[in-house]
GUBA-330838 format. One record per atom (N, C-alpha, C): residue number from 1; residue in one letter; x, y, z. Coordinates in nm, 4 decimals. Atoms other than C-alpha are relative to their C-alpha. Example, Ala and Ser with C-alpha at 12.3 -4.5 7.8 and 13.67 -1.06 7.14 Angstrom:
! GUBA-330838
1,A,0.0890,-0.1190,0.0000;
1,A,1.2300,-0.4500,0.7800;
1,A,0.0900,0.1200,0.0000;
2,S,-0.0820,-0.1190,-0.0060;
2,S,1.3670,-0.1060,0.7140;
2,S,-0.0770,0.1090,0.0730;
//
This chain:
! GUBA-330838
1,A,-0.0792,-0.0734,0.0956;
1,A,-3.2029,3.0370,-1.5366;
1,A,0.1377,-0.0641,-0.0096;
2,P,-0.1330,0.0578,0.0161;
2,P,-2.8744,2.9106,-1.6855;
2,P,0.1052,0.0819,0.0754;
3,R,-0.1079,-0.0690,-0.0716;
3,R,-2.5605,2.9894,-1.4874;
3,R,0.1002,0.0549,-0.0992;
4,R,-0.1010,-0.0627,0.0836;
4,R,-2.3028,3.2175,-1.6354;
4,R,0.1309,-0.0761,0.0149;
5,P,-0.1297,0.0669,-0.0111;
5,P,-1.9669,3.0605,-1.7184;
5,P,0.0937,0.0796,0.0906;
6,V,-0.0961,-0.0618,-0.0906;
6,V,-1.6924,3.1261,-1.4680;
6,V,0.1359,0.0028,-0.0706;
7,A,-0.1309,-0.0139,0.0639;
7,A,-1.3603,3.2553,-1.5991;
7,A,0.1029,-0.0821,0.0773;
8,P,-0.1030,0.0769,-0.0703;
8,P,-1.0575,3.0347,-1.5243;
8,P,0.0867,0.0912,0.0858;
9,T,-0.0869,-0.0758,-0.0896;
9,T,-0.8347,3.1437,-1.2422;
9,T,0.1381,0.0131,-0.0647;
10,A,-0.1375,-0.0182,0.0500;
10,A,-0.4757,3.2587,-1.2971;
10,A,0.0766,-0.1312,0.0097;
11,D,-0.0684,0.1291,-0.0150;
11,D,-0.3509,2.9216,-1.1641;
11,D,-0.0455,-0.0996,-0.1071;
12,E,0.0515,0.0906,0.1035;
12,E,-0.5756,2.7305,-1.4065;
12,E,0.0565,0.0366,-0.1374;
13,R,-0.0578,-0.0429,0.1276;
13,R,-0.4530,2.9415,-1.7004;
13,R,0.1472,-0.0378,-0.0078;
14,A,-0.1424,0.0356,-0.0020;
14,A,-0.0890,2.8850,-1.5973;
14,A,0.0167,-0.1504,-0.0174;
15,G,-0.0061,0.1457,0.0145;
15,G,-0.1509,2.5092,-1.5663;
15,G,-0.0284,-0.0440,-0.1428;
16,A,0.0328,0.0337,0.1390;
16,A,-0.3107,2.4946,-1.9118;
16,A,0.1147,0.0373,-0.0936;
17,A,-0.1132,-0.0419,0.0832;
17,A,-0.0182,2.6860,-2.0639;
17,A,0.1168,-0.0967,0.0169;
18,A,-0.1092,0.0955,-0.0243;
18,A,0.2335,2.4502,-1.8994;
18,A,-0.0301,-0.1336,-0.0683;
19,A,0.0380,0.1256,0.0650;
19,A,0.0409,2.1467,-2.0285;
19,A,0.0162,0.0114,-0.1513;
20,A,-0.0154,-0.0197,0.1444;
20,A,0.0377,2.2914,-2.3824;
20,A,0.1478,-0.0025,-0.0389;
21,R,-0.1444,0.0038,0.0278;
21,R,0.4183,2.3479,-2.3675;
21,R,0.0534,-0.1426,0.0066;
22,A,-0.0460,0.1384,-0.0156;
22,A,0.4770,1.9923,-2.2431;
22,A,-0.0448,-0.0847,-0.1194;
23,L,0.0497,0.0742,0.1157;
23,L,0.2615,1.8554,-2.5259;
23,L,0.0814,0.0320,-0.1247;
24,R,-0.0810,-0.0378,0.1170;
24,R,0.4551,2.0520,-2.7901;
24,R,0.1391,-0.0621,0.0076;
25,E,-0.1322,0.0607,-0.0170;
25,E,0.7872,1.9263,-2.6466;
25,E,-0.0048,-0.1505,-0.0275;
26,A,0.0133,0.1448,0.0212;
26,A,0.6661,1.5656,-2.6454;
26,A,-0.0199,-0.0309,-0.1483;
27,Q,0.0211,0.0218,0.1431;
27,Q,0.5466,1.5916,-3.0054;
27,Q,0.1285,0.0227,-0.0777;
28,G,-0.1262,-0.0273,0.0676;
28,G,0.8845,1.7362,-3.1076;
28,G,0.0956,-0.1174,0.0091;
29,A,-0.0883,0.1157,-0.0164;
29,A,1.0626,1.4263,-2.9736;
29,A,-0.0268,-0.1060,-0.1066;
30,W,0.0361,0.1007,0.1018;
30,W,0.8793,1.2134,-3.2322;
30,W,0.0566,0.0329,-0.1369;
31,R,-0.0512,-0.0369,0.1324;
31,R,1.0291,1.4073,-3.5242;
31,R,0.1216,-0.0814,-0.0403;
32,D,-0.1222,0.0742,0.0298;
32,D,1.3564,1.2133,-3.4973;
32,D,-0.0186,-0.1510,0.0079;
33,S,0.0216,0.1440,-0.0134;
33,S,1.1941,0.8724,-3.4505;
33,S,-0.0173,-0.0649,-0.1374;
34,E,0.0129,0.0767,0.1230;
34,E,1.1865,0.6008,-3.7138;
34,E,-0.1108,-0.1029,0.0195;
35,L,0.1093,0.0961,-0.0075;
35,L,0.8755,0.3951,-3.7799;
35,L,0.0358,-0.1224,-0.0829;
36,I,-0.0233,0.1249,0.0711;
36,I,0.9261,0.0323,-3.8713;
36,I,-0.1310,-0.0772,0.0034;
37,A,0.1275,0.0702,0.0076;
37,A,0.6038,-0.1265,-3.9883;
37,A,0.0243,-0.1497,-0.0096;
38,P,-0.0169,0.1448,0.0106;
38,P,0.5600,-0.5008,-3.9421;
38,P,-0.0143,-0.0459,-0.1449;
39,R,0.0084,0.0584,0.1340;
39,R,0.6220,-0.6958,-4.2594;
39,R,0.0030,-0.1503,0.0138;
40,D,0.0046,0.1451,-0.0040;
40,D,0.5720,-1.0601,-4.3437;
40,D,0.1400,-0.0588,-0.0003;
41,A,-0.1263,0.0734,-0.0004;
41,A,0.8514,-1.3023,-4.2717;
41,A,0.0161,-0.0712,-0.1336;
42,R,-0.0309,0.0681,0.1266;
42,R,1.0237,-1.4651,-4.5702;
42,R,0.1019,-0.1096,0.0239;
43,R,-0.0983,0.1086,-0.0067;
43,R,1.2127,-1.7908,-4.6173;
43,R,0.1051,0.0257,-0.1073;
44,G,-0.1099,-0.0247,0.0915;
44,G,1.5551,-1.7328,-4.7733;
44,G,0.0471,-0.1283,-0.0664;
45,A,-0.0559,0.1160,0.0711;
45,A,1.7503,-1.9635,-5.0041;
45,A,0.0687,-0.0958,0.0969;
46,D,-0.0655,0.0846,-0.1002;
46,D,1.9317,-2.0909,-4.6922;
46,D,-0.0993,-0.0708,0.0912;
47,G,0.1035,0.0635,-0.0806;
47,G,1.5980,-2.2010,-4.5413;
47,G,-0.0382,0.0769,0.1249;
48,E,0.0307,-0.0789,-0.1186;
48,E,1.6042,-1.9395,-4.2637;
48,E,-0.1185,0.0919,-0.0264;
49,V,0.1138,-0.0904,0.0085;
49,V,1.2851,-1.7458,-4.1987;
49,V,0.0373,0.1273,0.0746;
50,T,-0.0386,-0.1282,-0.0586;
50,T,1.3521,-1.3759,-4.1352;
50,T,-0.1032,0.1069,-0.0342;
51,A,0.0849,-0.1163,0.0249;
51,A,1.1692,-1.0426,-4.1189;
51,A,0.0813,0.1240,0.0376;
52,P,-0.0701,-0.1233,-0.0377;
52,P,1.2842,-0.6781,-4.0965;
52,P,-0.0161,0.0277,0.1491;
53,F,-0.0004,-0.0249,-0.1444;
53,F,1.3707,-0.5672,-3.7415;
53,F,0.1015,0.1099,0.0276;
54,Q,-0.0983,-0.0999,-0.0421;
54,Q,1.5566,-0.2886,-3.5602;
54,Q,0.1060,-0.0721,0.0826;
55,G,-0.1035,0.0781,-0.0670;
55,G,1.8871,-0.4527,-3.4624;
55,G,-0.0161,-0.1465,-0.0373;
56,F,0.0201,0.1427,0.0237;
56,F,1.8864,-0.8328,-3.4318;
56,F,-0.0932,-0.0538,0.1073;
57,G,0.0934,0.0573,-0.0961;
57,G,1.6086,-1.0299,-3.2684;
57,G,-0.0393,-0.1409,-0.0360;
58,L,0.0515,0.1349,0.0198;
58,L,1.4578,-1.3729,-3.2276;
58,L,-0.1487,-0.0019,0.0314;
59,S,0.1408,0.0281,-0.0243;
59,S,1.0922,-1.4664,-3.2599;
59,S,-0.0097,-0.1515,0.0096;
60,V,-0.0033,0.1442,-0.0225;
60,V,1.0504,-1.8120,-3.1094;
60,V,-0.1361,-0.0482,0.0473;
61,D,0.1231,0.0698,-0.0369;
61,D,0.7370,-2.0273,-3.0987;
61,D,0.0346,-0.1467,0.0166;
62,T,-0.0201,0.1438,-0.0182;
62,T,0.7368,-2.3805,-2.9608;
62,T,-0.1349,-0.0680,0.0134;
63,E,0.1194,0.0824,-0.0206;
63,E,0.4817,-2.6589,-2.9559;
63,E,0.0424,-0.1149,0.0883;
64,P,0.0892,-0.0933,-0.0692;
64,P,0.3932,-2.6866,-2.6748;
64,P,0.0726,0.1278,0.0437;
65,E,-0.0538,-0.1274,-0.0472;
65,E,0.4379,-2.3289,-2.5505;
65,E,0.0617,-0.0162,0.1384;
66,G,-0.0507,-0.0041,-0.1360;
66,G,0.6181,-2.2362,-2.2306;
66,G,0.1421,-0.0495,0.0167;
67,A,-0.1405,0.0401,-0.0105;
67,A,0.9755,-2.3364,-2.3130;
67,A,0.0841,0.1215,0.0379;
68,T,-0.0929,-0.1061,-0.0370;
68,T,1.2569,-2.1313,-2.1604;
68,T,0.1011,0.0190,-0.1128;
69,L,-0.0952,-0.0342,0.1059;
69,L,1.4667,-1.9542,-2.4258;
69,L,0.1275,0.0533,0.0639;
70,R,-0.1314,-0.0471,-0.0440;
70,R,1.8379,-1.9168,-2.3532;
70,R,0.0860,0.0235,-0.1240;
71,V,-0.0903,-0.0331,0.1096;
71,V,2.0799,-1.7461,-2.5910;
71,V,0.1377,0.0231,0.0613;
72,D,-0.1351,-0.0035,-0.0572;
72,D,2.4490,-1.8017,-2.5154;
72,D,-0.0042,-0.0038,0.1531;
73,G,0.0109,0.0187,-0.1436;
73,G,2.3439,-1.9078,-2.1651;
73,G,-0.0837,0.1024,0.0733;
74,R,0.0805,-0.1060,-0.0626;
74,R,2.1355,-1.5948,-2.0977;
74,R,-0.1485,-0.0303,-0.0160;
75,D,0.1437,0.0277,0.0014;
75,D,1.7692,-1.6568,-2.0055;
75,D,-0.0733,0.1229,-0.0528;
76,L,0.0736,-0.1130,0.0581;
76,L,1.5452,-1.4390,-2.2266;
76,L,-0.1491,-0.0054,0.0266;
77,G,0.1429,0.0097,-0.0288;
77,G,1.2020,-1.5661,-2.1163;
77,G,-0.0591,-0.1272,-0.0559;
78,E,0.0716,0.1195,0.0449;
78,E,0.9373,-1.8185,-2.2171;
78,E,-0.0702,0.0241,-0.1326;
79,T,0.0666,-0.0060,0.1298;
79,T,0.7887,-1.8966,-2.5559;
79,T,-0.1509,0.0008,0.0185;
80,P,-0.0495,-0.0736,0.1170;
80,P,0.6162,-1.7555,-2.7455;
80,P,0.0649,0.1309,0.0435;
81,I,-0.0762,-0.1178,-0.0398;
81,I,0.8610,-1.4669,-2.7346;
81,I,0.0615,0.0678,-0.1229;
82,V,-0.0797,-0.0793,0.0937;
82,V,1.0120,-1.1882,-2.9461;
82,V,0.0977,0.0776,0.0865;
83,A,-0.1013,-0.0620,-0.0849;
83,A,1.3405,-1.0670,-2.7989;
83,A,0.1118,0.0595,-0.0831;
84,S,-0.1197,-0.0593,0.0598;
84,S,1.6180,-0.8299,-2.9015;
84,S,0.1221,-0.0708,0.0564;
85,V,-0.1232,0.0661,-0.0420;
85,V,1.9650,-0.9833,-2.8870;
85,V,0.1165,0.0900,-0.0387;
86,S,-0.1174,-0.0828,0.0274;
86,S,2.2844,-0.7807,-2.8562;
86,S,0.1093,-0.0864,-0.0606;
87,C,-0.1077,0.0721,0.0676;
87,C,2.5358,-0.9100,-3.1090;
87,C,0.0378,0.0777,-0.1260;
88,A,-0.0458,-0.0641,0.1228;
88,A,2.7341,-0.8011,-3.4130;
88,A,-0.0340,-0.0897,-0.1184;
89,P,0.0275,0.0828,0.1176;
89,P,2.6397,-0.9141,-3.7642;
89,P,0.1143,-0.0984,-0.0247;
90,G,-0.0983,0.1052,0.0228;
90,G,2.8154,-1.2434,-3.8330;
90,G,0.0285,-0.0836,0.1225;
91,D,-0.0200,0.0780,-0.1226;
91,D,2.8362,-1.3513,-3.4669;
91,D,-0.0908,-0.1226,-0.0026;
92,E,0.0813,0.1211,-0.0106;
92,E,2.7134,-1.7057,-3.4063;
92,E,-0.0419,-0.0170,0.1453;
93,L,0.0556,0.0129,-0.1338;
93,L,2.4877,-1.7651,-3.1057;
93,L,-0.0552,-0.1396,0.0207;
94,E,0.0623,0.1272,-0.0351;
94,E,2.3839,-2.0830,-2.9278;
94,E,-0.1388,0.0288,0.0573;
95,V,0.1378,-0.0145,-0.0455;
95,V,2.0072,-2.1061,-2.8799;
95,V,-0.0417,-0.1315,0.0638;
96,R,0.0453,0.1207,-0.0692;
96,R,1.8597,-2.3481,-2.6282;
96,R,-0.1432,0.0218,0.0466;
97,L,0.1382,-0.0015,-0.0461;
97,L,1.4959,-2.4290,-2.5543;
97,L,-0.0208,-0.1185,0.0933;
98,D,0.0253,0.1042,-0.0990;
98,D,1.4013,-2.6236,-2.2412;
98,D,-0.1426,0.0124,0.0511;
99,R,0.1342,0.0036,-0.0571;
99,R,1.0563,-2.7300,-2.1247;
99,R,-0.0153,-0.1307,0.0759;
100,R,0.0214,0.1202,-0.0798;
100,R,0.9652,-2.9736,-1.8491;
100,R,-0.0875,-0.0989,-0.0772;
101,G,0.0760,0.1034,0.0685;
101,G,0.8447,-3.2998,-1.9995;
101,G,0.0297,-0.0099,-0.1487;
102,A,-0.0344,0.0034,0.1428;
102,A,1.0000,-3.2328,-2.3423;
102,A,0.1515,-0.0105,-0.0149;
103,R,-0.1440,0.0047,0.0274;
103,R,1.3372,-3.3023,-2.4988;
103,R,0.0520,0.1408,-0.0277;
104,P,-0.0557,-0.1328,0.0279;
104,P,1.5589,-2.9915,-2.4972;
104,P,0.0407,0.0110,-0.1469;
105,W,-0.0405,-0.0269,0.1385;
105,W,1.6407,-2.8304,-2.8317;
105,W,0.1162,0.0977,0.0043;
106,R,-0.1148,-0.0907,0.0153;
106,R,1.9712,-2.6701,-2.9261;
106,R,0.0198,0.0298,-0.1465;
107,G,-0.0298,-0.0403,0.1364;
107,G,2.0581,-2.4778,-3.2358;
107,G,0.0937,0.1193,0.0017;
108,R,-0.0886,-0.1158,0.0130;
108,R,2.2837,-2.2050,-3.3647;
108,R,-0.0628,0.0939,-0.1027;
109,V,0.0463,-0.1013,0.0942;
109,V,2.1877,-1.8809,-3.5357;
109,V,0.1123,0.1006,-0.0192;
110,R,-0.0990,-0.1028,0.0302;
110,R,2.4010,-1.6171,-3.7022;
110,R,-0.0706,0.1356,0.0017;
111,C,0.0558,-0.1351,-0.0085;
111,C,2.3349,-1.2504,-3.6225;
111,C,0.0046,0.0675,-0.1367;
112,R,0.0079,-0.0807,0.1222;
112,R,2.2295,-1.0251,-3.9080;
112,R,-0.0431,0.1408,0.0392;
113,A,0.0385,-0.1387,-0.0262;
113,A,2.1852,-0.6509,-3.9226;
113,A,-0.1481,0.0177,-0.0294;
114,D,0.1402,-0.0373,0.0173;
114,D,1.8257,-0.5313,-3.8778;
114,D,-0.0858,-0.1165,-0.0488;
115,T,0.0715,0.1208,0.0392;
115,T,1.6787,-0.8810,-3.8959;
115,T,-0.0609,-0.0672,0.1224;
116,L,0.0655,0.0834,-0.0995;
116,L,1.4315,-1.0811,-3.6908;
116,L,0.0043,-0.1427,-0.0518;
117,R,-0.0093,0.1420,0.0390;
117,R,1.5099,-1.4544,-3.7093;
117,R,-0.1186,-0.0713,0.0634;
118,V,0.1215,0.0670,-0.0449;
118,V,1.1906,-1.6599,-3.6823;
118,V,0.0279,-0.1491,0.0160;
119,L,-0.0177,0.1427,-0.0268;
119,L,1.2092,-2.0041,-3.5198;
119,L,-0.1328,-0.0582,0.0477;
120,R,0.1164,0.0762,-0.0449;
120,R,0.9183,-2.2481,-3.4894;
120,R,0.0508,-0.1407,0.0289;
121,V,-0.0669,0.1229,-0.0420;
121,V,1.0345,-2.5494,-3.2920;
121,V,-0.0983,-0.0935,0.0703;
122,P,0.0787,0.0993,-0.0750;
122,P,0.8375,-2.8636,-3.2004;
122,P,0.0887,-0.0607,0.1076;
123,L,-0.0735,0.0601,-0.1107;
123,L,0.9459,-3.0044,-2.8643;
123,L,-0.0670,-0.1329,0.0378;
124,P,0.0637,0.1277,-0.0293;
124,P,0.8587,-3.3752,-2.8603;
124,P,0.0301,-0.0441,0.1424;
125,R,-0.0183,0.0544,-0.1374;
125,R,0.8186,-3.5553,-2.5280;
125,R,0.1035,-0.1081,0.0017;
//
């Protein structure tokens, strides 16, 4: 014969109520968030490739991969990489890419508001 369902205990009911409250609070936090959908990068009249971004960032790909990215002397990681950079629109930054066995690359980029600057850099031996 099938067993009869057992009613939840008082502790189980209290736990379920607390979980439901926590879920409602977490969902409420999303009301003030902003969604930024990825969009295709575009080449501007100045030749720079950019895409919409929250703040300023760099997307750097190198051939071959594995170069160390430094911005104004600060190590941000290895390529390929997308990194946020703290700067004010109009600031000029020094970008350096170093990889063992390849010639280092140096360049300068200008910060823009809410822009991702896309760099694709070949690193010849």
